[in-house]
C-alpha positions, 0 to 999 in steps of 0.5 A: 498469493496470500493476503495481506501483502505490504508494499511501500513507494521507494521514497517511503512516503506511501505504504500499502496494505493489500487485502485482495486483488482489488482492495488496499489501504494506503498510508500517505505522508503529507508533511509531517502527518500521515493519512489513511485511505481505503480503496476498492478498485474495479477499473482496469488501470487501477487493477493493473496498479494493484498487480504492479504493487503485488509484483513489487514493480518499480516504484514499489518495494516489499515491506514487513507488516510491522513497518506498516502497522507502526505508522498505522497505530499512530493515526 
């Protein structure tokens, strides 16, 4: 699989840029503001969550890079 991969929650309030099997950036909307968080995970449950993101399992959906980058550029 090639990285980065881009996903979002079905409700659109969190977007993800997955840069490796254990690293990702989350953009989270709280109210009208967006916040960015960097994660590097090593615990098994967290690694499984990243795998769910990559597979596009519910509640994650695939998105284009542009959708992530537009919001990230506003931070």
